[in-house]
N, C-alpha and C positions, 0 to 999 in steps of 0.2 A: 476705401478710406478707413482709417482707424477711428474707433470711437474713443474719444479722449475725455476724461473728466476735467471739470474746471479746476485749475491749480491756483493755490494761494501761496505766495512766496513768504518764507519766514527765515529767520537767521538764528544761529546758535554759536557760541564761542567754544572752540575746541580746547582740549587740555593744553595744547602747545601755544595757545594765544591766537590762533588763526580764526578767521571768520568763515563759516561754511553756510552757504545759502541752500535751501532745499525747497521742494514743492510738496504741498499737502492737498490731497484730493478732498474736495468739498463734500459735506454730508449729502446724502440722497435727498432730493427734493420731495420724494414720496416715500414716507416711512413704511407704507403698506405694500410697497412694490414686491417685496420678497414673498409675500403671502399670496400673490396672485396666481392664477392658473398657469400663466406663462410669463417667464422672465427671459428676455433675450440675452445672448452672449455679449459680454462687454469686455473691453480691454482698457485699462487705465495706465497711463504712462507718467511716472514721476521722475523728474530730472534729478540726477546726482551731481552735486557741485562741491568744490573744495578750493582751498587757497593754495594748495601745493600741487606739483606735477606728479606726486607719488601716491596721492590718496584722494578718494571721493567717498562721500558718506551721505546717508540719509538717517537722521536720528529716529527714535521711536515716533511713529507717525500714525495718526488715526486715518483710516481710509474707508472707501466704499467696501462692500463685501467682495471677496475674491477667494479662489481656492487653488490657483496655480500662479506661479510667478517665475520670472527670469530677468536677466539683465541684457540689454542690447546697447549698441553704439553705432555711430555713423560709419558707413563704409563696410561693405560685405567682405572685402579682401583684407581688412585690418584684423590683426590678431591682438587679443588682450593678454599681454604677458604679465600675469599676476594672479591674485586670488580674489574671489568674490564670495562673501559670506552674507547670509541673510538669516533673520529670525522673524517669526510672525506671532501674532496674538490670536488665539482661538476665539472665534465668535461665540462658541458655546460656553466655554469655561472662563474666558477672560485672561487665561494664563499665557505667558510668553514661552515660546519654544526655545530649545537650545539653538546655538548657531549651526547653520548648515552650509556646507560648501557647495557652490555651483560649478558644474563642469563648463568651462569657457572655451576649451579648445575643440572646435567643431570642424567638420570637413570643409575645406575651401570650395568655392563655387567656380564654375566655368562661366564666363561671359555674364557676370552679374549686372542687372539693370540698375539704374540710378536710385530706385526706391528700395533696393534690398539692403538690409542692415546686417551687421555682424551681431552674434548673440551667443549667450550661454544656452545650455539645455534648460528647458523649463522643468520645474519640480512641482509635484502635487503636495499641497500642505493642508488641504481640507478647508472648510469655511472659516475665513479669517477676516478681521477688520482692522488690523494694524501691522506695520512692517518696519523693520530696521535693516539697513544695508551698509556694508563697508567694502570698498574696493581698494586694494593695496597693490602697488606695482611690485613685481618680483625683484628681489635683491639681485644686483649685478646686471639687471637689464637696462640697456641704454634707451630703449624705446619708451616714449611717454605713454601714459594711458590714452586710449583713443578718445576722440571728441564725441560729444553728444551722448554721454553715458546716461542711461535712465533705467529704472526698475519698471518692469512691465507686469501689471497685475491682471490676471485673467479671471473673470467670473464666467464660468461655463453656462450659467443660466439654468432655467428649468424649462424643459420642453412641455411638460404637462404637470398637473397637480399630483401625478403618480410618481413623483421623484423617488419615493422610497419603495417602489414596486419590487417585489422579490426577484432576485436574479434567476430563480427557478422557472420563471415564465419563459425564458429563452433556453433552448437546448444547447449546453456547451458542447464544443466539438470533442471534448474529452469523453463524451458518452455517445452511445449509438442512438441515432434518430432516423426516422423515415424521411428521406429527402427526395426532392425532385431536382434534377439537374438545372442549375442556374437559379434555383430558388434561394431566397434569403429569409432570415427570421427577424422577429422583432427584437429590439434592444432589451437587455435585462432590466433597465431602470426607467426607460422613457417610452411613452407611447409613440408610435411612428408618426412622422410628419405627413402632411397631405400630398407632398410632391416627391417624385423620385429624382435621383441624381440625373442632371442633364448630360447628354452625350452628344458629341459633335456629329453633324451630318457628314455623309461621305463626301470627300473632296474638299473639305474645309481645311484651312491652314491655321495652325495654332502658333502663337508666339508666347511660349511659357515665360513666367517670371518667377519660377520656383527655385528653391535652394536645396540645401543638404542638411540632414540632421545627423548628430553623432552624440555619443556620451563620453568622448575620450579626447586625448590630446591631439592637437593639430600637428602637422609636420614640423620637424625641427627647422632651425634657420637654414640648414643645408639641404632640406628636402626639396627637390624640384617639383614644381607644380605646373599645370598647364597654363599657358599664356592666354589671357582673355583676348577674344577677337573684338573687332570693331562693331560687331552687330548690336551690342548692348543688351542682348537677351540674357536670361538667367537660366539657361539650360543646365541641368544638374551635372552633366559630364560630357566631355567630347569623346569621340570614339572613332576609330578607324573602320569600324563595322558600318553596316547600313544605317543611315540616319533614321530616327523615328519619324513616323508619319501621322498626320492628323486624320487620315482616312481610317474609318472604323473597320477593322478586319472581322472576319467571321471567327466564331469560337470553336476551336477543334474539340472533339470529345476527348475525355480523359480515360486512361486505363483503370482508374480507381474512382469511387464515388466522391462527389462533392460534399464537403462537410457543411454543417449548418453555419451560416455567416450572417451576422447582423448587418443589415444594409445601412447606407449613409442616412437614409430617411429614418431608419430604426433607431440610430443613436442621436438623431436630431441635428444633422449637418445643416447649417444655414448656407444654402447654395449661392446666395448673393455674395458671399465672401470669395467664391471661386468661379468667376464668370467665364474664364477662358475655356475653350474646348480642350479635350484630352488629346494627348499624343500617344502613339502606340509603337512598340517595338515589333520586330519581325516575329519573335518567339520568346520563350523563357528557357534559357539554358541552365540557369543556376538560381538558387535562393540564398540570400544573405540574411542572417539572423542578427537581430539587434536587441538591446534593451533600451528603455526610454529614460532610465535614471530616475532618481527620486525615491520616494518611500515604497516599501513593500507592505506597509501596514494598512493600505487602503482597503475599504470594503468593496467587494465585487458589485455591490449595488451602486457604487460610484463610478464604475468602469466607463459607462457611456459618457458621464460628465468629464472624466479624464480625457477621453478621446476628443470630446468637443473642445476641451481646453487646449490640447496639443494642436488641433486644427486651427483654432483662433490664433494661437501663438505663431504658428508657421505662416499664416496668411496676414495677420494684422500687425505682428511684431517684426518677423523676418522680412515680410514683403513678398513671400512666395505666392504662387498662384493656386496652391492646394497643399494639403497635408503631404508630408514627404514619403511616408511609408505606404506600401500597397495594402498591407494588412496589419492589424494590431491584435494581440492576444492578451487576455488578462489571466491572473493566477488561478481562476476557476475554470479555465479552458474555453471561454467564450471568444470566438473570432469576430472581429469587427472589420468591415470593409473600410479601407483607408482611402487612398487616392481614387478619385472618381474615374469612370470610363468603362466600368464593367468588370466584375470580379473574375469572369471567365475569359477575359481578353488580356493580351500582353501589354498592359498599361505602363508607360514610361514613368518610373518613380524618381524620387530624389532622396536616396538613402545611403548609397555607397559610392563615394567619389571615384570616378573613373570606370565604374563597372555597371552603371544603371541601365545601359542600353541593351544588355543581354540577360537581365536578371529581374527578379522581383524581391521586394524587401518585406520581412516579417519582423515586427518589433513586439517584444514581451514587455508589458507594463511593469515597471519596477526596476530595481537595481540589483545586479547579480554578480558583484565582484567577489563577495565572500559568502553569499547566500545562494543556495541552489534553487533553481526554478522548480515549481511544483510539478508533480506528475501530470496533472491536468493541463498545465501550460505546455509541457513538452509534447503531450499527446496532440494538442491542438496544432502546434507548429508542425509536427510530423504529418498530420492529416492534410493541412493546407499545402504544405510543400510537396507531398506526394501527388496531390491532385493537380497542382499547377505543372509540375514536371511531367506528370502522366499525360497532360495534354499534348506534349511534344515527344512522347516516347522515351523519356529520359529516366534512367534508374537513379533514385535518390541516393543510393550508396556508391554511385560511380563518380568519375571525374570528367572534366570537360575543359576544353581549351577556350579561354575568353580573350578577347582583344582589348588591350588596355586603352582607355579613353584619355589617360593623362599620364605624364611622367611623374613618378612619385616613389616613395618607399613605404612599405607596410609596417605594421607593429613589430614584426620579427626581423626587420632589416632587409627584406627582399626588395630589390629595386625593380621597378617596372618602367618600360619605355613606351610612350604613346604609339599605338599602331602595331605593337608586337603582341604575340599570343603567349599566354601563360596558362599553366594547368591549375585548376581549382577543383575542390570537392564540389559536387552538385549542390550540397548543402554546406555552406561555408559561414564563418563568422565575419562580422564587419571588419575585425582586425586583420583578417586574411587579405583584404583588399586595400586597407588604409591604415595609417599609423594612429591607431586608437586602441584603447583598452576594451572597447565595446565588442562583444556583449557582456563583458565581465568574465573574470577567470572561472567562476563556478559554472555559469551557463555555457561558456566555451568548452569546458570539460564535459558537458552533457551533450554536445553536438554528435558524438559517435552514437549515443543512444537514440537521438532523433533520427539519424540516418538509418539505423538498423530498424527502428519501428516503422519508418516511412517506406523502406524498401522491402522488408520481409526477408526471409520467411519468419514466421512466428517464433519468438525466442522463449526459452525456459519451459517448453511444454513437457509436462510429466503427469503421469497418473498418480494421484494422491491416495486413493483408496478404492476398494471394490466392495460394495454392499452385496450381501447375499452369498459371499464366499469367504472362506477362511484361508489364511496364508500359513503354509508350513514349509519352512525353508524358502525356496524360490518359486514354489508352486502354489497357486490358488486352487481350492476345491469348492465346488458348488453342486447343488442339486439341479441347476439349470438356469434359473432366472438370476441375473446379475445387474447391478447398476454401477457403472464405472464413473468415478469422479476424477477431474483433472484440474490443473492450473497452468497458467502461462504468464510470463513477465511482460509480453507485449500487450498493450491495452486492448480491451475487447472491441473498442470502436474502430480498430484497424484490422480486425479479423472478420473475414467474410462468413465462415462457417467452420464447424467441427464435424468430423465423421468418425463414427465408431467402427473399427475394423475387426473382423473375426477371420482369422486365417487369410488375411490380405484382402478380404471383400467387405465393402461397406454394408453394414446392417442397420445403421441409424445415422441420421443427419440432423444437426441442431444449428441454431444461430450462433453467431460469433460471441454472444454474451453468455451462452450456456456454459455450465461447468460440470454437467453430468449427462449421461444417456444410458438407457437400459436395453437389454436384449435377453433372449432365452437361448441357451446353448444346447446343442444336441449332445447326447452322451458321448464321452470320449475326450481326448486331449486336444486343446486349441491354443492358438496364439492370439491374444487380444491386444489391440493398440488403439491409439487415438491419433487422427490426422487433423491438423489445423491448416485451413486454407486462408492465407493472408489476402487482404483486399487486392493485392497486386496479382494474385493467382498463384504465388509461390506457396509450396506446401512444406510442412514439417511433420514428422511422425514420431510419436513417443516410442520409447523402448518397449518392445513386445513383452507381454506377460504370459507365463505358462498357466493356463487355466484348465482344470480337469473337471468335467461334469460327470457325476456318478451318483447312483441312488442305492448302493448297497449299504445296509446298516451295519454297525459294529456288532460283535458278539461277545458274550461273557463266557470265556473258556473256563473260568472258575466262577460258579454262581456265588453271589454274596453269601458268606457264612459267618456265623457268630461263634466265638470261642471265648472261654473265660480266661482272664489274666489276673496277675497278682495285683493287690491293692486292697483298699478298705471296703468291706461289704456292709450294707445295712439293709433293712427290710424293704426299702423302696428302690434302691439303686445298686446294681451289681456291676463291677468292672469287667468289661468285655473288650475283645478285639474284633472289629469288623474286617474281614478279608475278602478279596475278590481279584479277578484278573480279566481285563477286557482287551480285545484286539479288533483291528480293522484291516480290511484288505488294502486300503490306501494309507490313511494316516489318522490315528486316533487323536482326538483333540483334548478331551477331558471326560471325567466321570463325575456325575452329581449324585449326592445322597438326597433323596426327596422326602423320606420319612424313616423314622419318627421325628427327625430333625433334619436340617439342611446343611450341606457342605459341598464344596467343589474341590476335586482333586485332579492333579496333573495326570498325563497319560502313563507315566511310569510308576505312579503310586499304586500300591496294591493292598494297603491295610491302614486302619485308623483306630486309635484307642477311644472307646466310647463308654458309656454306662447304659445298662438296660434295666427296665422296670421289672422287679422280681414278681413272680406269681402271675404274670399277665402275658398273654400271647401278643407279640408285637410284630408288625410287618416292617421289614427293612427293605425299602424300595430304592433301587439305584438305577441310573440311566447313563449309558455310555454314548457320547457324541463323537462323530468324526468331523473333519474340517469342512466337509460339504454341508453339514447340518443334518445328516442322517443320524438316527439314534435308535437304541434298543433299550428296553426296560426289563429289569428282573426284580421281583418282589417276594422273596421268601419270608416266612414267619417263624419266629423262635420264642420260646418261653423259658426264662431262667427260673429254677425251682430251688428253694432252700429246704434242705433236710436237717432238722434240728438234731442235736446229739441224742435226744431221746428216741429218735427213729432208728438208731444204730443197735446192732446186736452186741451186748457187752460180754467181755471175758475178763476175769480178774477184778481187782478192787478199784472202784471209781467213786469219787465224791462229788455231790452236786453243789455248785456255787451259784449265788444269786447276785446280780448287779445290773443296773440299767445300761452298763457298758457292753453287756453281752447281747448277742442276738436273742431276741425273745426274753431277755432278762435273766437267763440261766445258762450254765455251762457245766461240763464234766471235767474233773481234774484227777490225775493219778500219778503217783510216783513209784508204783509197783512195777518192777521189771516184768515184761511179758504181758501186762494187761493190754487188752485190745478192744477196738470198736470196729464194727463192720457195717457198711451201707450197701445196699443193692438197689440199682435204678436202671432205667432204660433212657439213654441219651447219647450225645456226641461230644460232650465236654464236661469236665468236672474240676472242682477246686475245693481243697480242704481249708477250712476257716478256723483260725486259732487266736489265742491271746499270747503276747510275747512280753518277756521281761528279762532282766539280767540274770535271773535265777532259773530261767526256763531250761528244760532239758531237751532231749532228742527223741525222735520216733522213726521207726521203719514204716515205709509205705509199700503196701502190696496191691497190685492191680491184677484182678482175675487170677489170684492165687500165686502170683510171682512178685517177689520183692524187687521193686524197681529203684528205690532210692532211700537215703537216710536224710531226714529233715531236722535241722537244728533250729529250735525256737528261740535261742538266746538273742536278746536285743539290748542295747545300751539304754534304750528308753522303753517305757511301758506302752504297748500298743494293743488295741482290741480289734476284734472282727477282721483279722488279716487273712486274705486269701494267700497263703504262703507257698502252696504247691498246686499246680494245675496239670491237666492232661486232656488232650483233644484227639478225637478219632476222625477218620475221614467220613464216617457216616454214623447214624444213630443205631445203637445196639444195647443189649443188656450187659451191664458190667457190675463188678464188685470191687469196692475200695475198702481196704483194711489198714488201720494204723495200729502199731504195736509200740508200747513204751520201752525204750532202750534201757532206762535206769542209769543214766549218765552219772558218774561219780561226782558227788558234791552238788549236783543240780538235777536230780532225777525226774522232777515233776513236769508234766505237760498239761495244758488246759485247752480243750477243744470246744469250739462253738458249733460245729456241725459241718455239713457238706452242701455245696451248691452244684447243680448240674443244669445243662441246657437240653431241652427236648424239643 
């Protein structure tokens, strides 16, 4: 029996002058009912009336609280050729929603009973207390609107005071959970009821009064449908295959684990709405995927309420004997038990006209015409589909021959004849079997992904990185211990385990949720890969990596050396060049300067311009690394020394000049041809320091008694303390540097600040 609110008749004048009568649900007799610990599911039916054959309306109307609604009419075989639009008032904000279209073309029924009504798909609107409806006949249609039109408001009630309980309390099937075969979990929003779903005793006979759900257009005028028999039952589809049985079969084991499923008690099913015993098919050959239509903006905390609403709508509005779907999935990946009879049994559902007797139906809460279903929802569908098909040894990625239970045409124009066999994907969309847009273009396009995830092997497996090893070209180098990281596009809840392979042998095994594993390699070259084992047992192996384990450190074929370079000299910093050469037997990675400052250089770099503190011994520490992480350090020490001009042996005429711009505040200057200065030192590098100007002249440079070059000190700008000429030897030794004034015509003068050498 439907729970109906008391109705009050009222009237309103339409814009065209016609009088429309409508019904108003009376206010609740108990204003505190909504706050009680438990509020039962209720359905309120408001009649739609009008003065013309083309239109029925319900003006803005105050109502009892409801969260789901649809429109129904007398006669399950009658089609509503037109449009239905509704708008609702939010109980929380008091605001009216925009107009929403209802899907009114649903699957036809075989052998509908007298109490079964035609209806739209229900939509979830959230807690509301006002409604407005308009039904308009389609232009050009000769059929009148069906009789008995009414809007049906569903209050899914409150199972317990924990209505806002976090959805995290139930494990979504999109994630891995420890499961016991046949076990179910609590609902994400409601505490479980005290009774379990009733199941028929062996040998009982069921007379179902259930119907069919869809989110899509009914067959066109020319689409043939099955002719109802005289039995008057509401069996969801006729079939040439073996008839369903009320005898409860045994549950065959599946080839894959059962996902976590919220039981009917868990989502708060009122079993008094479904008193008839369950019927069973012989097996499950295929899975049909649906969407329930309506909003995608629901909170997953409301999912149990939405399922209760659909259940109430199917039983109390449509007049079916149970919810039509075998399973329902929300966008967070939670799976709900639908039609009663046992989740692990081949329960006869009412979801896909003509094909129910060899299949199970899974509906995703929401509308997916232009919006794709979430990864969590796809994962949940893949898991439940793989589990059900696995009970009968069927590959979710395969095809199967199904026997048509009705003569009809599907969404793609394919004609089916009752009793004939046709090929279907094991996981198909509603539209594959019936002329409907369900499960929506976007979700239908995601079915190949669901099939692949459900069937295996694991997709997109690849190694993303290797800790403890360096990559050079296509080869990794390590000292031995490595951690391999990987990723896969197949959800972890569908993966049984990962195995780390070294030279084809398993060296480590992890769970399907893991993304890394470690091992220690023996010295030498190896091939390292990751193997993923799908829950079906199918395996996939990543591309093998070349990994070399070695412990030989790099060497410095040229020890880090310091040499003087040109540039500005002062008493605290001398311009120098740090030079080195490092090699490795496998692959040099980089060289680091550790002291007196820090820097990192590539493997081909062999020098760097630096400055050194004069007069102080400084350690220049460098470390060479290979790609395996082996390294070697070299730390020579060098001291730059400044020899002032006064330390030189003079020949000829020299004048002392004073200025803070000179090293030590003084310098020597001479324009006398042949005048000379000579410095003797023990070191490995030397630099002559001078002042430069546009009038500066030239000088000869002698090294150990041999003239080696002529240096021109002329410069367009005035510069001081310039290391203008340098000389470096392979090792430290005693040397003599002599400079001689050339006496250049017009600019004979040179000014020298001294000599710098490194010891």
